[in-house]
N, C-alpha and C positions, 0 to 999 in steps of 0.2 A: 656540580649539579650539581618551606623553606622559608621559615619565615613565611608561614603559611597563610594564605587567605583561606579561610576554613571554608569547607563545600557549603555551609550555610552558617549564618550569623550563629554564634553560640547560644546567645541569650534568647534567639527566635526560636530555635530549632527545640528547647527545651519545653517551650510553651506551644507552639504552632509548627509543627512539621509542614514542610511543603517540599514538593518535587517539581523540578525544573530543568529544563535544557537551556542553555546559552551557547549561540555560535557567533563567532567573528572572523574576521578575514583580513589579515594586514597585507599590505602592498607597498614594498618599498625597495631599498638597498641596504645590504648588511653583508659581514663576514665573521667568520671564525676563524681565528689563527691555528694554524695545526704545528705544534711542537715535533712531531713525528717526521724523521729524515726520510726523503724522497718522497714526501706526501706534499700536495698542495693545500693551501687555505681553502676552507668551506663556504662557497657563497650562500647567501640566504635573501630570498627575493619574496615569497610568499609566506606569511606566517597564520595558518588557521589555528584557531582557538576552540576546544570543544569541551564544555563543563555540563556537567550534570550533578544535581545535589537533591539526594531523596531523603527520607527520613532516617535511614541508616547508611545507605551504600551512595558513593561519591565517584565521579570521575573528572580527572582534570588533565586533559590531552591524554597522555600516554599512561598515566598514574591512575592507580583505582584503589579503592579501599572501603573498610566497614568500619563504623563508630562503635566501639565497645561500650563507651560511657562518657558522658559530658555533664555539664553544668555551664554556668554563665562565663567561667573564665579557664576551665580544665576541660580538655579533650584527650581520649586514648583510642587509637585506631590501630586496625590490621592494615597494613599499606604492601601493595604490590607496584613495584616500577622498575622500568627499564634499566640496564647498566648505561654507564654513559661514556668510558674510555675506548670503546670499541669504534665509535664514529671516526676517530682520526686514522683509521685504516681503511677506509672506503669513502670517495670523493663523494659519492650520491648515495645518501640515506637520509632518513627522517631527520637527521640532524641539520639538512638544508632548510627543514619547514617547521620544526619546533625548536625554540629557544628555551632558556630557562624558565620553568614556571614558577610561582610562588612556593608550590609545595617540594618539589624535586630540587631545585636551584641548580644543580650541576647541569640538568638538560637531559634529553631524550638520547636514545641510542638507536642504531639501524635496527631495522626488521630482516637484514640480510646478512650473508656472511660477507667478511670483509674481501677485498682483493687482494690477490697473491701480490705483495711487493718485492721487485728484484731488486736485491741488494747491490749498490754500486760502493763507491769510498765514500765513507762517511766519518764519523768522530774517531781521529786516530788510525784511520784507514781500518777500521775493524772488520770490515768485510773483504779485504783485498784477496785472501787466500780463499775466498768463498764465493766467488762471483757467479759460479753456476748454482748457488742455491737459493732457495727461497724461504721467506719467512713463513711460518705456519698461519692458518687462518684464525685471526681474533674474532671469535663469534660473539654475538650480542648473547645476553641471558637476562633473566627476569630476577629482581630482587625482592625479597618479601621479608616481612618483620614486622615490627612494633613501632608506633609513633606516639609522642606526647606534646601534646602542644598547650603554651599557657599562654593566655591572652590579658594584659593589663592596659589601662588608658594610655602609658607612655610608650611600651614597647611589646610586641610577639615574639615568643621564645618558642624553639623547637626542637626536639631530640629524636632521633631516629636510630634504630639498629636493624639492619637489613643483611641477609645472606643470600646467596646463590641458590635459588630453588629448581634449576634446570639441570644441575649438577656438570656445569660447564667448568668452572674452577674450584668451585666449593669454598669460595672466600666469604668475607664478612666485611662491612663496612658500619662505622658509626659517624652520625652527622649532627653537629649542632649549629644552630643558625639563630640571629636575633634580627628584628627588622623594625622600621618604623614606618609610619605613614606620616604625611603632611597635605593637608587640604586647603587650596585657596581659591574660592571663586570658580573657574572652570578647570584650573590646573589640580594636578595631585602628582605626588611624588613619593616613591618607596625606596627606601635605602635599606642594604641588608649586608650582613657579615656572617662568615660562617667558617666550619673547621670540618674536614671531613678526614677521618681515619681509615685507612684501608689495610688488610692484612698483607702477609707475605703471598699468601696464595692468589690473591687478587692482580696484587703488583707484578709477580712474576709471570701471571699467565698474559698479561698485557704489553710489559715492558721488558720482560726477561728474554735472554737469549740462550737457547739450548745448542747441545754440540752439533746438531744437524743444521744449526743456523750460522753457525759463526765459528771461526778458527779458536783452538783452545785457551788461547791467551783473551778472547773478548767473550767467554761466555760468562753470562752475568744473571745472578739470582737476588733480585732486591728484597729487602727486608720490609716490616711494616713501617709506614710513614703518614705524614699528615700533610695536607695541603690547607691554602687558606683561600677563601674565596670573598670577593666584594660584587656587590650588584646595586645599580642605580637604573630605575625605571619611571620616565616623566610621560604623564599623559596630559592632554589638553582637548577639553570637549569643543569641537567646531560645531557640530549641529546633533541633533537627536540621534542620528545613526554614525556620524564620522567623529573618530578622534585622531588626533595627530601624536604619533609615538616617538619617543626617544629611549632607547634601551642599550646599555653597556654593562658587561660583567668582566671581571679580570680575576683568573685564578693562578695563584703562585704555586707552582709544582714542588712538591718536597723534594727533598735530598737524593731519595732513593730512586725516584723517578728521573730526577735530573741527571744522575749519574748512569743511565742506562745508555748504551752505544746508540740505541734506536731514537733518542732525543737530540733535536738541536737547538730548542730554544726551553728556557725554564718557567714559561709563563704561556697562557692561553687568554686572548682578549676575544670578546663577542659584542659586535656593536650592530644596531638596526635604527634605521630612521624611516619613517614612512607613515602612511595614513592607515587606519582600522576602520572597517566598516562592521557594524553590529546589526545581526539580522532579527 
């Protein structure tokens, strides 16, 4: 989970504030690969998009915030956004319906607790001696903090610092993203590259293993780490209301996550192709 499309155009909001809602619905086929052992990939069929841009307050799907200060190229915000990693521990959640937004990049998290996973044999048979134990629930949380966005003619730059505000794991994240847009006739393409640093508390909550979950030799407590992300989003305007959309993103997991006995793959790939109707 940016390369933010700001809730309102920076140049315009400084002069003529507007308030507006925008709704769209994507229908197609997609999938988000799941790197967690014993968990299936996450199907994506419907993609609702909800946006609101006010004079100061904005909403973009599950992200919301308040503009502290802005001018034509700079913007400072308070930001509230869901956590991301929890979606891999629950097959059906909002991760099935919300993919990476321009703001959160990583994506949305589930609004419900994760299903309890029953360990079997995994990496190095980590749970062989603990087949009667279950993983603790990896719960979603809300991340709140500050966001800085810089917009130039060539690229957009975004820096976020967010922390757990619901006292679930008390972790912190720092996110840095850069993106660029191309427009040609009815086609548009956005490419984005990002890095996300997560502290030890965050990674330990989602990817660590406690003595209650694994044998002594398999207990795991990851340190802070950085993941790399790449996103491509192509749209083609078919009619006034319909777009054709092709979306894909790639997340390369950091070493501290990859070494967890819970993880079977070192990457996450999200793809979707379909039509988008704008209401």
